Structures are given as C-alpha cells and as structure tokens.
DSSP file (Angstrom, degrees, kcal/mol; ACC not computed):
  #  RESIDUE AA STRUCTURE BP1 BP2  ACC     N-H-->O    O-->H-N    N-H-->O    O-->H-N    TCO  KAPPA ALPHA  PHI   PSI    X-CA   Y-CA   Z-CA
    1    1 A M              0   0    0      0, 0.0     2,-0.1     0, 0.0    19,-0.0   0.000 360.0 360.0 360.0 138.6  -28.1    4.6   -1.6
    2    2 A A        -     0   0    0      1,-0.1     2,-0.3    18,-0.0     0, 0.0  -0.352 360.0-139.2 -66.2 142.0  -28.9    3.8    2.0
    3    3 A K        -     0   0    0     17,-0.2     2,-0.4    18,-0.1    17,-0.2  -0.778   6.8-138.9-105.0 150.8  -26.0    2.9    4.3
    4    4 A T  E     -A   19   0A   0     15,-3.0    15,-2.1    -2,-0.3     2,-0.5  -0.885  16.0-125.7-109.1 137.1  -26.0    0.1    6.9
    5    5 A H  E     -A   18   0A   0     -2,-0.4     2,-0.3    13,-0.2    13,-0.2  -0.703  36.4-177.4 -80.1 125.6  -24.4    0.5   10.3
    6    6 A I  E     -A   17   0A   0     11,-3.0    11,-2.1    -2,-0.5     2,-0.3  -0.935  14.7-164.9-128.0 151.6  -21.9   -2.3   10.9
    7    7 A K  E     +A   16   0A   0     -2,-0.3    64,-4.0     9,-0.2    65,-0.3  -0.971  18.3 153.0-130.5 145.9  -19.7   -3.3   13.8
    8    8 A M  E     -A   15   0A   0      7,-2.3     7,-3.3    -2,-0.3     2,-0.6  -0.971  43.4-107.4-159.9 167.5  -16.8   -5.7   13.9
    9    9 A T  E     -Ab  14  73A   0     63,-2.8    65,-3.6    -2,-0.3     2,-0.5  -0.931  34.3-175.0-104.0 123.1  -13.6   -6.4   15.7
   10   10 A V  E >  S-Ab  13  74A   0      3,-3.1     3,-1.9    -2,-0.6    65,-0.2  -0.971  70.7 -18.8-123.7 118.9  -10.5   -5.5   13.7
   11   11 A N  T 3  S-     0   0    0     63,-2.9    -1,-0.1    -2,-0.5    64,-0.1   0.852 130.0 -50.5  54.0  38.2   -7.1   -6.3   15.1
   12   12 A G  T 3  S+     0   0    0     62,-0.4     2,-0.4     1,-0.2    -1,-0.3   0.353 117.3 109.2  87.6  -6.0   -8.6   -6.7   18.6
   13   13 A D  E <  S-A   10   0A   0     -3,-1.9    -3,-3.1     0, 0.0     2,-0.4  -0.870  70.1-123.4-108.2 136.9  -10.5   -3.3   18.5
   14   14 A E  E     +A    9   0A   0     -2,-0.4     2,-0.3    -5,-0.2    -5,-0.2  -0.628  40.7 175.8 -72.6 127.8  -14.2   -2.9   18.3
   15   15 A V  E     -A    8   0A   0     -7,-3.3    -7,-2.3    -2,-0.4     2,-0.3  -0.900  11.4-176.6-130.7 160.7  -14.9   -0.7   15.3
   16   16 A E  E     +A    7   0A   0     -2,-0.3     2,-0.3    -9,-0.2    -9,-0.2  -0.981  11.4 145.1-152.0 162.1  -18.1    0.5   13.5
   17   17 A G  E     -A    6   0A   0    -11,-2.1   -11,-3.0    -2,-0.3     2,-0.4  -0.979  44.5 -83.5-177.2-179.8  -19.1    2.5   10.5
   18   18 A L  E     +A    5   0A   0     -2,-0.3     2,-0.4   -13,-0.2   -13,-0.2  -0.870  40.3 179.3-106.6 139.0  -21.5    3.0    7.8
   19   19 A A  E     -A    4   0A   0    -15,-2.1   -15,-3.0    -2,-0.4    -2,-0.0  -0.999  29.3-123.0-141.3 136.8  -21.3    1.0    4.5
   20   20 A E    >   -     0   0    0     -2,-0.4     3,-2.0   -17,-0.2    47,-0.3  -0.468  38.8-110.3 -67.2 150.3  -23.4    0.9    1.4
   21   21 A P  T 3  S+     0   0    0      0, 0.0    46,-0.2     0, 0.0    47,-0.1   0.790 118.4  48.3 -55.7 -28.4  -24.6   -2.6    0.7
   22   22 A R  T 3  S+     0   0    0     43,-0.1     2,-0.3    44,-0.1    -2,-0.0   0.445  81.5 119.7 -93.4   0.0  -22.3   -3.0   -2.3
   23   23 A M    <   -     0   0    0     -3,-2.0    43,-3.0     1,-0.1    44,-0.4  -0.494  62.7-129.7 -69.5 128.1  -19.1   -1.7   -0.5
   24   24 A L  B  >  -E   65   0B   0     -2,-0.3     4,-1.9    41,-0.3     3,-0.5  -0.464  15.0-120.5 -75.2 149.3  -16.4   -4.3   -0.5
   25   25 A L  H  > S+     0   0    0     39,-3.4     4,-3.0    36,-0.5     5,-0.2   0.878 112.3  59.9 -57.9 -39.9  -14.7   -5.1    2.8
   26   26 A I  H  > S+     0   0    0     35,-1.7     4,-2.3    38,-0.3    -1,-0.2   0.890 107.1  46.4 -57.6 -38.8  -11.3   -4.1    1.3
   27   27 A H  H  >>S+     0   0    0     -3,-0.5     4,-3.1    34,-0.2     5,-0.7   0.873 111.6  50.9 -72.1 -36.7  -12.7   -0.6    0.7
   28   28 A F  I  X>S+     0   0    0     -4,-1.9     5,-2.0     3,-0.2     4,-1.2   0.936 112.8  46.7 -62.8 -45.9  -14.2   -0.4    4.2
   29   29 A I  I  <5S+     0   0    0     -4,-3.0     6,-2.3     3,-0.2    -2,-0.2   0.934 122.2  34.9 -61.6 -47.5  -10.9   -1.5    5.8
   30   30 A R  I  <5S+     0   0    0     -4,-2.3     4,-0.3    -5,-0.2    -2,-0.2   0.921 129.4  29.5 -76.3 -45.3   -8.9    1.0    3.8
   31   31 A E  I  <5S+     0   0    0     -4,-3.1    -3,-0.2    -5,-0.2    -2,-0.1   0.896 129.2  31.4 -89.3 -42.4  -11.2    3.9    3.5
   32   32 A T  I  <<S+     0   0    0     -4,-1.2    -3,-0.2    -5,-0.7    -4,-0.1   0.897 132.1  31.3 -83.5 -42.8  -13.4    3.9    6.6
   33   33 A L  S   <S-     0   0    0     -5,-2.0    -3,-0.2    -6,-0.2    -4,-0.1   0.572  96.5-133.9 -93.0  -9.8  -10.9    2.3    9.0
   34   34 A S        +     0   0    0     -6,-0.3     2,-0.8    -4,-0.3    -4,-0.2   0.807  56.7 141.8  58.7  33.1   -7.7    3.9    7.4
   35   35 A L        +     0   0    0     -6,-2.3     3,-0.3     1,-0.1    -1,-0.2  -0.882  20.3 171.5-101.7 100.6   -5.9    0.5    7.6
   36   36 A T        +     0   0    0     -2,-0.8    -1,-0.1     1,-0.2    -6,-0.1   0.232  46.6  98.1-101.8  13.7   -4.0    0.6    4.3
   37   37 A G        +     0   0    0      2,-0.1     2,-0.3    70,-0.1    -1,-0.2   0.927  69.8  73.1 -67.3 -45.0   -1.8   -2.5    4.7
   38   38 A A  S    S-     0   0    0     -3,-0.3     2,-0.3    69,-0.1    12,-0.2  -0.543  84.0-141.1 -69.4 133.4   -4.1   -4.8    2.7
   39   39 A H        -     0   0    0     10,-2.0     2,-0.8    -2,-0.3    -2,-0.1  -0.675   9.1-128.5-103.1 152.6   -3.7   -3.8   -0.9
   40   40 A I        +     0   0    0     -2,-0.3    -2,-0.0     1,-0.2    -1,-0.0  -0.877  44.0 152.6 -94.8 113.0   -6.3   -3.6   -3.7
   41   41 A G  S    S-     0   0    0     -2,-0.8    -1,-0.2    64,-0.0    64,-0.0   0.780  70.0 -13.8-104.7 -81.0   -4.8   -5.6   -6.6
   42   42 A C        -     0   0    0      0, 0.0    -2,-0.1     0, 0.0     0, 0.0   0.692  65.6-144.4-102.8 -23.2   -7.2   -7.2   -9.0
   43   43 A E  S    S+     0   0    0      1,-0.1    -3,-0.0     0, 0.0     0, 0.0   0.716  85.2  86.8  57.0  23.9  -10.6   -6.9   -7.3
   44   44 A T  S    S-     0   0    0     19,-0.0    -1,-0.1     0, 0.0    19,-0.0   0.255 105.6-108.6-129.9   8.7  -11.5  -10.3   -8.8
   45   45 A S  S    S+     0   0    0      1,-0.0    15,-0.1     0, 0.0    18,-0.1   0.535  90.5 108.7  74.5  12.1  -10.0  -12.6   -6.2
   46   46 A H  S    S+     0   0    0      1,-0.1    90,-0.0    89,-0.0    -1,-0.0   0.833  75.6  39.9 -85.4 -33.0   -7.1  -13.7   -8.4
   47   47 A C  S    S-     0   0    0     88,-0.1    89,-3.0     1,-0.0    -1,-0.1   0.830  81.3-144.0 -95.4 -31.9   -4.1  -12.0   -6.7
   48   48 A G    >   +     0   0    0     87,-0.2     3,-1.7     1,-0.0    64,-0.1   0.515  57.4 129.6  82.9   4.3   -4.6  -12.3   -3.0
   49   49 A A  T 3  S+     0   0    0      1,-0.3   -10,-2.0    59,-0.1    59,-0.3   0.733  74.2  52.3 -63.2 -20.5   -3.1   -8.8   -2.2
   50   50 A C  T 3  S+     0   0    0    -12,-0.2    11,-1.3    58,-0.1    -1,-0.3   0.232  78.9 143.8 -98.9  12.4   -6.2   -8.1   -0.1
   51   51 A T  E <   +C   60   0A   0     -3,-1.7     2,-0.3     9,-0.2     9,-0.2  -0.297  18.0 164.7 -61.9 131.0   -6.1  -11.2    2.1
   52   52 A V  E     -C   59   0A   0      7,-2.7     7,-3.0    24,-0.1     2,-0.6  -0.850  40.0-106.2-133.3 170.7   -7.2  -10.8    5.7
   53   53 A D  E     -CD  58  75A   0     22,-2.6    22,-2.6    -2,-0.3     2,-0.5  -0.914  34.8-175.8-103.8 121.8   -8.2  -13.3    8.4
   54   54 A I  E >   -CD  57  74A   0      3,-3.0     3,-1.0    -2,-0.6    20,-0.2  -0.969  69.1 -26.5-122.7 118.2  -11.9  -13.4    9.1
   55   55 A D  T 3  S-     0   0    0     18,-3.1    -1,-0.1    -2,-0.5    19,-0.1   0.864 129.1 -44.3  47.8  44.0  -13.2  -15.6   11.9
   56   56 A G  T 3  S+     0   0    0     17,-0.3     2,-0.4     1,-0.2    -1,-0.3   0.682 119.5 100.9  80.5  18.8  -10.2  -17.9   11.6
   57   57 A R  E <  S-C   54   0A   0     -3,-1.0    -3,-3.0     2,-0.0     2,-0.4  -0.992  74.2-116.5-134.8 143.7  -10.2  -18.2    7.8
   58   58 A S  E     +C   53   0A   0     -2,-0.4     2,-0.4    -5,-0.2    -5,-0.2  -0.657  42.7 178.6 -73.9 128.9   -8.1  -16.6    5.1
   59   59 A V  E     -C   52   0A   0     -7,-3.0    -7,-2.7    -2,-0.4     2,-0.9  -0.998  34.9-128.6-137.4 136.5  -10.4  -14.5    3.0
   60   60 A K  E >   -C   51   0A   0     -2,-0.4     3,-2.4    -9,-0.2    -9,-0.2  -0.767  23.6-149.9 -81.4 111.8   -9.7  -12.2    0.0
   61   61 A S  G >  S+     0   0    0    -11,-1.3   -35,-1.7    -2,-0.9     3,-0.5   0.528  89.9  70.0 -70.4  -4.2  -11.5   -9.1    1.2
   62   62 A C  G 3  S+     0   0    0      1,-0.2    -1,-0.3   -37,-0.2   -11,-0.0   0.493  96.8  55.0 -84.1  -3.2  -12.4   -8.0   -2.3
   63   63 A T  G <  S+     0   0    0     -3,-2.4     2,-0.4     2,-0.1    -1,-0.2   0.350  98.8  72.1-107.4   4.5  -14.8  -11.0   -2.4
   64   64 A V  S <  S-     0   0    0     -3,-0.5   -39,-3.4    -4,-0.2   -38,-0.3  -0.967  75.3-131.8-124.6 133.2  -16.8  -10.0    0.7
   65   65 A F  B >>  -E   24   0B   0     -2,-0.4     3,-1.1   -41,-0.3     4,-0.8  -0.597  25.4-122.3 -76.6 145.5  -19.2   -7.1    1.2
   66   66 A A  G >4 S+     0   0    0    -43,-3.0     3,-1.2     1,-0.3     4,-0.1   0.876 112.6  58.1 -56.1 -39.2  -18.5   -5.0    4.3
   67   67 A V  G >4 S+     0   0    0    -44,-0.4     3,-1.1   -47,-0.3    -1,-0.3   0.782  98.4  60.2 -65.4 -25.0  -22.0   -5.7    5.5
   68   68 A Q  G <4 S+     0   0    0     -3,-1.1    -1,-0.3     1,-0.2    -2,-0.2   0.745  99.7  57.4 -71.0 -22.4  -21.3   -9.5    5.4
   69   69 A A  G X< S+     0   0    0     -3,-1.2     3,-2.6    -4,-0.8    -1,-0.2   0.364  74.1 134.0 -90.0   5.0  -18.5   -8.9    7.9
   70   70 A N  T <  S+     0   0    0     -3,-1.1   -62,-0.2     1,-0.3     3,-0.1  -0.370  80.3  10.0 -56.1 124.6  -20.8   -7.4   10.4
   71   71 A G  T 3  S+     0   0    0    -64,-4.0    -1,-0.3     1,-0.3   -63,-0.2   0.395 101.2 135.9  86.0  -2.8  -20.0   -9.0   13.8
   72   72 A A    <   -     0   0    0     -3,-2.6   -63,-2.8   -65,-0.3     2,-0.6  -0.297  56.8-128.1 -78.9 161.2  -16.8  -10.7   12.4
   73   73 A D  E     -b    9   0A   0    -65,-0.2   -18,-3.1    -3,-0.1     2,-0.4  -0.960  36.4-174.9-106.8 114.8  -13.4  -10.9   14.0
   74   74 A I  E     -bD  10  54A   0    -65,-3.6   -63,-2.9    -2,-0.6     2,-0.5  -0.906  17.4-165.6-119.8 137.9  -10.9   -9.6   11.5
   75   75 A T  E     - D   0  53A   0    -22,-2.6   -22,-2.6    -2,-0.4     2,-0.2  -0.991  11.2-176.6-119.8 130.1   -7.1   -9.5   11.5
   76   76 A T    >   -     0   0    0     -2,-0.5     3,-1.9   -24,-0.2     4,-0.1  -0.613  48.3 -89.8-110.9 176.6   -5.2   -7.4    9.0
   77   77 A I  G >  S+     0   0    0      1,-0.3     3,-1.7    -2,-0.2     4,-0.4   0.819 125.0  65.4 -58.0 -30.3   -1.5   -7.1    8.5
   78   78 A E  G 3  S+     0   0    0      1,-0.3     3,-0.3     2,-0.1    -1,-0.3   0.738 100.5  51.7 -64.9 -20.7   -1.5   -4.2   10.9
   79   79 A G  G <  S+     0   0    0     -3,-1.9    -1,-0.3     1,-0.2    -2,-0.2   0.304  87.9  85.1 -96.3   8.3   -2.6   -6.7   13.6
   80   80 A M    <   +     0   0    0     -3,-1.7    -1,-0.2    -4,-0.1    -2,-0.1   0.740  63.3  97.2 -85.7 -23.4    0.3   -9.1   13.0
   81   81 A A  S    S-     0   0    0     -4,-0.4     6,-0.2    -3,-0.3     5,-0.1  -0.214  86.3 -95.2 -62.9 157.2    3.0   -7.6   15.1
   82   82 A N    >   -     0   0    0      4,-2.8     3,-2.6     1,-0.1    -1,-0.1  -0.293  40.6-101.7 -65.7 158.3    3.6   -9.0   18.6
   83   83 A P  T 3  S+     0   0    0      0, 0.0    -1,-0.1     0, 0.0    -2,-0.1   0.799 124.0  55.8 -55.4 -29.4    1.9   -7.1   21.4
   84   84 A D  T 3  S-     0   0    0      2,-0.1     3,-0.1     3,-0.1    -2,-0.1   0.417 122.6-105.9 -84.8   4.5    5.2   -5.4   22.3
   85   85 A G  S <  S+     0   0    0     -3,-2.6     3,-0.1     1,-0.3     2,-0.1   0.347  78.2 130.8  91.9  -7.2    5.5   -4.0   18.8
   86   86 A T        -     0   0    0      1,-0.1    -4,-2.8    -5,-0.1    -1,-0.3  -0.367  68.4 -83.9 -75.8 162.0    8.2   -6.4   17.6
   87   87 A L        -     0   0    0     -6,-0.2    -1,-0.1    -3,-0.1    -6,-0.1  -0.326  42.4-118.0 -65.0 143.3    7.8   -8.3   14.3
   88   88 A S     >  -     0   0    0      1,-0.1     4,-2.9    -3,-0.1     5,-0.2  -0.273  35.7 -98.7 -68.7 167.8    5.9  -11.5   14.3
   89   89 A A  H  > S+     0   0    0      1,-0.2     4,-2.4     2,-0.2     5,-0.1   0.884 126.1  48.8 -58.1 -38.9    7.7  -14.6   13.3
   90   90 A L  H  > S+     0   0    0      2,-0.2     4,-2.6     1,-0.2     5,-0.2   0.930 111.2  47.9 -68.5 -44.9    6.3  -14.4    9.8
   91   91 A Q  H  > S+     0   0    0      1,-0.2     4,-1.8     2,-0.2    -2,-0.2   0.921 114.3  47.7 -61.1 -42.4    7.2  -10.7    9.4
   92   92 A E  H  X S+     0   0    0     -4,-2.9     4,-3.4     2,-0.2     5,-0.3   0.907 110.3  53.0 -63.1 -42.0   10.7  -11.5   10.7
   93   93 A G  H  X S+     0   0    0     -4,-2.4     4,-2.6    -5,-0.2     6,-0.3   0.915 107.9  49.4 -60.9 -44.1   11.0  -14.4    8.3
   94   94 A F  H  <>S+     0   0    0     -4,-2.6     5,-2.4     2,-0.2     6,-0.4   0.872 115.9  44.9 -63.4 -35.6   10.1  -12.3    5.3
   95   95 A R  H ><5S+     0   0    0     -4,-1.8     3,-0.8    -5,-0.2    -2,-0.2   0.952 117.7  41.4 -70.8 -50.6   12.7   -9.8    6.4
   96   96 A M  H 3<5S+     0   0    0     -4,-3.4    -2,-0.2     1,-0.2    -3,-0.2   0.844 120.6  41.5 -69.9 -34.6   15.5  -12.2    7.2
   97   97 A M  T 3<5S-     0   0    0     -4,-2.6    -1,-0.2    -5,-0.3    51,-0.2   0.285 108.7-118.0 -98.1   9.8   14.9  -14.5    4.2
   98   98 A H  T < 5 +     0   0    0     -3,-0.8    -3,-0.2    -4,-0.2    46,-0.2   0.923  52.1 164.6  55.1  48.7   14.3  -11.6    1.7
   99   99 A G      < +     0   0    0     -5,-2.4     2,-0.3    -6,-0.3    -1,-0.1   0.231  54.0  52.3 -83.4  14.9   10.8  -12.8    1.0
  100  100 A L        +     0   0    0     -6,-0.4    37,-0.0    -5,-0.1     0, 0.0  -0.991  44.5 169.8-146.0 154.9    9.7   -9.6   -0.6
  101  101 A Q  S    S+     0   0    0     -2,-0.3    -1,-0.1     0, 0.0    -2,-0.1   0.453  89.8   9.8-123.5 -81.0   10.9   -7.3   -3.3
  102  102 A C  S    S-     0   0    0      1,-0.1    -2,-0.1     4,-0.0     0, 0.0   0.817  90.2-139.9 -74.6 -27.1    8.4   -4.6   -4.2
  103  103 A G        +     0   0    0     -4,-0.1     3,-0.2     3,-0.0    -1,-0.1   0.382  65.8 120.1  89.0  -3.4    6.2   -5.5   -1.2
  104  104 A F  S    S+     0   0    0      1,-0.2     4,-0.3     2,-0.1   -65,-0.2   0.912  83.4  34.8 -63.0 -42.7    2.8   -5.2   -2.9
  105  105 A C  S  > S+     0   0    0      1,-0.2     4,-2.6     2,-0.1     3,-0.2   0.639  95.9  92.8 -83.6 -14.2    1.8   -8.8   -2.3
  106  106 A T  H  > S+     0   0    0      1,-0.2     4,-2.9     2,-0.2     5,-0.3   0.849  80.5  50.5 -57.3 -46.5    3.5   -9.1    1.1
  107  107 A P  H  > S+     0   0    0      0, 0.0     4,-2.2     0, 0.0    -1,-0.2   0.941 116.7  41.7 -58.5 -45.6    0.7   -8.2    3.4
  108  108 A G  H  > S+     0   0    0     -4,-0.3     4,-2.4   -59,-0.3    -2,-0.2   0.881 114.6  52.0 -66.4 -37.9   -1.7  -10.6    1.8
  109  109 A M  H  X S+     0   0    0     -4,-2.6     4,-2.6     2,-0.2    -1,-0.2   0.909 110.6  47.5 -65.9 -42.2    1.0  -13.3    1.6
  110  110 A I  H  X S+     0   0    0     -4,-2.9     4,-2.5    -5,-0.2    -2,-0.2   0.908 111.6  50.9 -65.6 -41.2    1.8  -12.9    5.3
  111  111 A M  H  X S+     0   0    0     -4,-2.2     4,-1.8    -5,-0.3    -2,-0.2   0.910 112.7  45.4 -64.2 -41.0   -1.8  -13.1    6.2
  112  112 A R  H  X S+     0   0    0     -4,-2.4     4,-2.5     1,-0.2    -2,-0.2   0.923 113.2  50.1 -67.0 -42.5   -2.3  -16.3    4.2
  113  113 A A  H  X S+     0   0    0     -4,-2.6     4,-2.6     1,-0.2    -2,-0.2   0.865 105.9  57.9 -63.4 -35.9    0.9  -17.8    5.6
  114  114 A H  H  X S+     0   0    0     -4,-2.5     4,-1.5     2,-0.2    -1,-0.2   0.948 110.1  42.2 -57.9 -49.6   -0.3  -16.9    9.1
  115  115 A R  H  X S+     0   0    0     -4,-1.8     4,-2.2     2,-0.2     5,-0.2   0.903 111.5  56.2 -66.6 -39.8   -3.5  -19.0    8.6
  116  116 A L  H  X S+     0   0    0     -4,-2.5     4,-2.6     1,-0.2    -2,-0.2   0.926 109.0  46.4 -56.0 -46.2   -1.5  -21.8    6.9
  117  117 A L  H  < S+     0   0    0     -4,-2.6    -1,-0.2     1,-0.2    -2,-0.2   0.768 109.1  55.1 -71.9 -24.3    0.8  -22.1    9.9
  118  118 A Q  H  < S+     0   0    0     -4,-1.5    -1,-0.2    -5,-0.2    -2,-0.2   0.882 116.0  38.5 -69.0 -38.2   -2.3  -22.0   12.2
  119  119 A E  H  < S+     0   0    0     -4,-2.2    -2,-0.2     1,-0.3    -3,-0.2   0.806 135.5  18.7 -81.5 -31.5   -3.7  -25.0   10.3
  120  120 A N     <  -     0   0    0     -4,-2.6    -1,-0.3    -5,-0.2    -2,-0.1  -0.792  65.3-171.9-143.7  92.8   -0.4  -26.8    9.8
  121  121 A P  S    S+     0   0    0      0, 0.0    36,-0.1     0, 0.0    -4,-0.1   0.657  86.0  33.8 -65.8 -16.1    2.4  -25.7   12.2
  122  122 A N  S    S+     0   0    0     35,-0.0     2,-0.1    32,-0.0    28,-0.1  -0.472  81.6 175.9-137.4  65.3    5.1  -27.7   10.4
  123  123 A P        -     0   0    0      0, 0.0     2,-0.1     0, 0.0    30,-0.1  -0.370  27.1-123.8 -76.4 150.8    4.4  -27.7    6.6
  124  124 A T     >  -     0   0    0      1,-0.1     4,-2.3    -2,-0.1     5,-0.2  -0.332  34.4-101.0 -76.4 169.5    6.6  -29.2    4.0
  125  125 A E  H  > S+     0   0    0      1,-0.2     4,-2.7     2,-0.2     5,-0.2   0.913 126.1  51.2 -58.8 -42.2    7.8  -27.0    1.1
  126  126 A E  H  > S+     0   0    0      1,-0.2     4,-2.3     2,-0.2    -1,-0.2   0.901 109.5  49.6 -62.8 -41.2    5.1  -28.6   -1.1
  127  127 A E  H  > S+     0   0    0      2,-0.2     4,-2.6     1,-0.2    -1,-0.2   0.869 111.1  50.1 -66.7 -36.1    2.4  -27.8    1.5
  128  128 A I  H  X S+     0   0    0     -4,-2.3     4,-2.0     2,-0.2    -2,-0.2   0.952 110.5  48.9 -64.8 -49.2    3.6  -24.2    1.7
  129  129 A R  H  < S+     0   0    0     -4,-2.7     4,-0.2     1,-0.2    -2,-0.2   0.900 115.7  43.8 -59.4 -40.9    3.6  -23.8   -2.1
  130  130 A F  H >< S+     0   0    0     -4,-2.3     3,-1.2     1,-0.2    -1,-0.2   0.913 111.5  55.1 -67.8 -41.6    0.1  -25.2   -2.3
  131  131 A G  H 3< S+     0   0    0     -4,-2.6     3,-0.3     1,-0.3    -2,-0.2   0.781 115.2  37.0 -64.5 -29.2   -1.1  -23.2    0.8
  132  132 A I  T >< S+     0   0    0     -4,-2.0     3,-2.3     1,-0.2    -1,-0.3   0.291  83.4 109.5-103.3   9.2    0.0  -19.9   -0.8
  133  133 A S  T <  S+     0   0    0     -3,-1.2    -1,-0.2     1,-0.3    -2,-0.1   0.682  71.8  60.8 -64.2 -17.1   -1.0  -20.8   -4.3
  134  134 A G  T 3  S+     0   0    0     -3,-0.3     2,-0.5    -4,-0.2    -1,-0.3   0.434  94.4  75.0 -87.0   1.0   -4.0  -18.3   -4.2
  135  135 A N  S <  S-     0   0    0     -3,-2.3     2,-0.3   -87,-0.1   -87,-0.2  -0.964  73.6-149.4-117.0 125.4   -1.6  -15.4   -3.6
  136  136 A L        -     0   0    0    -89,-3.0     2,-0.4    -2,-0.5   -27,-0.1  -0.711  12.4-171.9 -98.3 143.0    0.4  -14.1   -6.5
  137  137 A C        -     0   0    0     -2,-0.3     4,-0.3     1,-0.1    -2,-0.0  -0.997   6.1-172.3-129.0 126.2    3.8  -12.5   -6.4
  138  138 A R  S    S+     0   0    0     -2,-0.4    -1,-0.1     1,-0.1    -2,-0.0   0.475  80.2  42.8 -95.3  -2.3    5.2  -11.0   -9.6
  139  139 A C  S    S+     0   0    0      3,-0.0    -1,-0.1     0, 0.0   -39,-0.1   0.818 105.2  46.2-110.7 -40.7    8.7  -10.2   -8.3
  140  140 A T  S    S-     0   0    0    -41,-0.1     3,-0.3     1,-0.1     4,-0.3   0.744  79.6-130.0 -91.9 -24.4   10.2  -13.0   -6.2
  141  141 A G        -     0   0    0     -4,-0.3     2,-0.3     1,-0.2    -1,-0.1   0.527  51.4-100.4  79.3   3.8    9.8  -16.3   -7.9
  142  142 A Y  S  > S+     0   0    0      1,-0.1     4,-2.7   -43,-0.1     5,-0.2   0.102  98.7 108.7  74.5 -20.1    8.4  -17.6   -4.5
  143  143 A Q  H  > S+     0   0    0     -3,-0.3     4,-2.1    -2,-0.3     5,-0.1   0.922  84.8  40.9 -57.1 -46.7   11.6  -19.3   -3.3
  144  144 A N  H  > S+     0   0    0     -4,-0.3     4,-2.2     2,-0.2    -1,-0.2   0.787 111.8  56.7 -74.3 -25.5   12.4  -16.8   -0.7
  145  145 A I  H  > S+     0   0    0      2,-0.2     4,-2.0     1,-0.2    -2,-0.2   0.928 108.2  47.9 -66.1 -44.5    8.7  -16.5    0.3
  146  146 A V  H  X S+     0   0    0     -4,-2.7     4,-2.4     1,-0.2    -2,-0.2   0.925 111.9  49.7 -60.9 -44.6    8.8  -20.3    1.0
  147  147 A K  H  X S+     0   0    0     -4,-2.1     4,-2.8    -5,-0.2    -1,-0.2   0.887 108.0  54.2 -61.4 -38.8   12.0  -19.9    3.0
  148  148 A A  H  X S+     0   0    0     -4,-2.2     4,-2.2     1,-0.2    -1,-0.2   0.899 110.1  46.0 -62.7 -40.5   10.4  -17.1    5.0
  149  149 A I  H  X S+     0   0    0     -4,-2.0     4,-2.5     2,-0.2    -2,-0.2   0.882 112.4  50.3 -71.2 -38.2    7.5  -19.3    5.9
  150  150 A Q  H  X S+     0   0    0     -4,-2.4     4,-2.5     2,-0.2    -2,-0.2   0.906 109.9  51.7 -63.0 -41.7    9.8  -22.2    6.8
  151  151 A Y  H  X S+     0   0    0     -4,-2.8     4,-2.6     2,-0.2    -2,-0.2   0.936 111.6  46.4 -57.7 -48.9   11.8  -19.8    9.0
  152  152 A A  H  X S+     0   0    0     -4,-2.2     4,-2.9     1,-0.2     5,-0.2   0.905 110.8  52.1 -63.7 -42.0    8.6  -18.7   10.8
  153  153 A A  H  X S+     0   0    0     -4,-2.5     4,-1.6     2,-0.2    -1,-0.2   0.926 111.1  47.7 -60.4 -44.7    7.4  -22.3   11.2
  154  154 A A  H  <>S+     0   0    0     -4,-2.5     5,-3.1     2,-0.2     4,-0.2   0.940 113.2  47.8 -61.4 -46.7   10.8  -23.2   12.8
  155  155 A K  H ><5S+     0   0    0     -4,-2.6     3,-1.5     1,-0.2    -2,-0.2   0.920 111.5  49.4 -62.0 -44.2   10.8  -20.2   15.1
  156  156 A L  H 3<5S+     0   0    0     -4,-2.9    -1,-0.2     1,-0.3    -2,-0.2   0.787 111.7  50.4 -65.6 -26.9    7.2  -20.8   16.2
  157  157 A N  T 3<5S-     0   0    0     -4,-1.6    -1,-0.3    -5,-0.2    -2,-0.2   0.357 117.7-113.0 -91.6   4.7    8.1  -24.5   16.9
  158  158 A G  T < 5S+     0   0    0     -3,-1.5     2,-0.3     1,-0.3    -3,-0.2   0.737  76.7 123.9  73.0  23.0   11.1  -23.5   18.9
  159  159 A A      < -     0   0    0     -5,-3.1     2,-0.3    -6,-0.2    -1,-0.3  -0.739  66.4-106.0-112.1 161.4   13.6  -24.9   16.4
  160  160 A D        -     0   0    0     -2,-0.3     2,-0.5    -3,-0.1    -5,-0.0  -0.680  37.7-114.8 -82.1 140.1   16.5  -23.4   14.5
  161  161 A F        -     0   0    0     -2,-0.3     2,-0.7   -10,-0.1   -10,-0.1  -0.652  28.5-164.3 -78.0 122.9   15.8  -22.8   10.9
  162  162 A Q        -     0   0    0     -2,-0.5     2,-0.2   -12,-0.1     3,-0.1  -0.917  11.7-144.6-109.8 106.6   18.0  -25.0    8.7
  163  163 A E        -     0   0    0     -2,-0.7     2,-0.1     1,-0.1     3,-0.1  -0.499  25.7-111.6 -70.6 135.3   18.2  -23.7    5.2
  164  164 A A        -     0   0    0     -2,-0.2     2,-0.2     1,-0.1    -1,-0.1  -0.379  33.0-106.2 -66.6 143.2   18.4  -26.6    2.7
  165  165 A A              0   0    0      1,-0.1    -1,-0.1    -2,-0.1    -3,-0.0  -0.482 360.0 360.0 -68.5 138.3   21.7  -26.9    0.8
  166  166 A E              0   0    0     -2,-0.2    -1,-0.1    -3,-0.1    -2,-0.1   0.442 360.0 360.0-101.1 360.0   21.3  -25.8   -2.8
C-alpha cells in the first residue's frame, strides 16, 4: 500500500514520516515517533488511554488516521512536563494525590484533564467527573483522580489546595 508523507508538530518539535492511509495516529506516534506514553487500550475510542491534544482539543488518537493529523499541532504526555523538566501541575497532582495505581490510563487521563483545565480553570467536582467521563480507569475508583485535578487547578490558580473533609 502506498504511503503518504506527513508533517506535524509534536510536543513543540516539527516531525515527519510516512504513513499508510489506514494507519492510526496512535500507531504513528508510538511506532514512527517512538513516543510510547500514550497507550493503546481498546482501539474503539471507549477507554481514552490514547488521548492526546490536537490543535487545542482532546482527541482519542485511535479515532484519527495519521494522515488526518498532517499539519496538526499535537501534545502528548511526553510534552506535559515544564520546560525545565519538572512535573507539570497535573503530573504533580497525580503524584501527590495518589491519582494513579497501575498507571495505564494515566497519560490519557492527564491529557484530558489538561484540556479540561484549559477550558475551565476552576472546575467543580461534578464538572471534573463529567470532563473526564470519556476516560476509563479500572483501578482507582476516580476519587484520587478528581483530587489530583483539583490540586492542579488550585496550583495553576495560585491557591492552596484544600482537601474536602470526609
């Protein structure tokens, strides 16, 4: 099958490669670019483990052909750290609030939460739960994921995170 030459910006770097028309973006990212942070879960758009940010939108990269991303600006979990290499507020939140267990869903969950906080810098618990509802976690029960996102929102807003009394 003929391959198409594609170019895109991934985590701030111009990249290019060849892709068959049917190659999914998740496979291009993992196999051609060797960025393995985004995970292949269901390949049916149900789990969200492959979530990346494309042109300012959360997208499940198993639902996009690589050729459709030609010219796009993409951020993967590898691009989430601060420029000095320290953890982003979301990564720190997931660490501090124990928002992960096995870690399989974590890259996609952080990417979705990143876009959620871009769209709504101070979401309520209900808005967070709705905002991440397209990403599944089979380990945590979501409570600590919600706390991690609240932690990050507080930090990004220059406030102290106040955990609710249980």
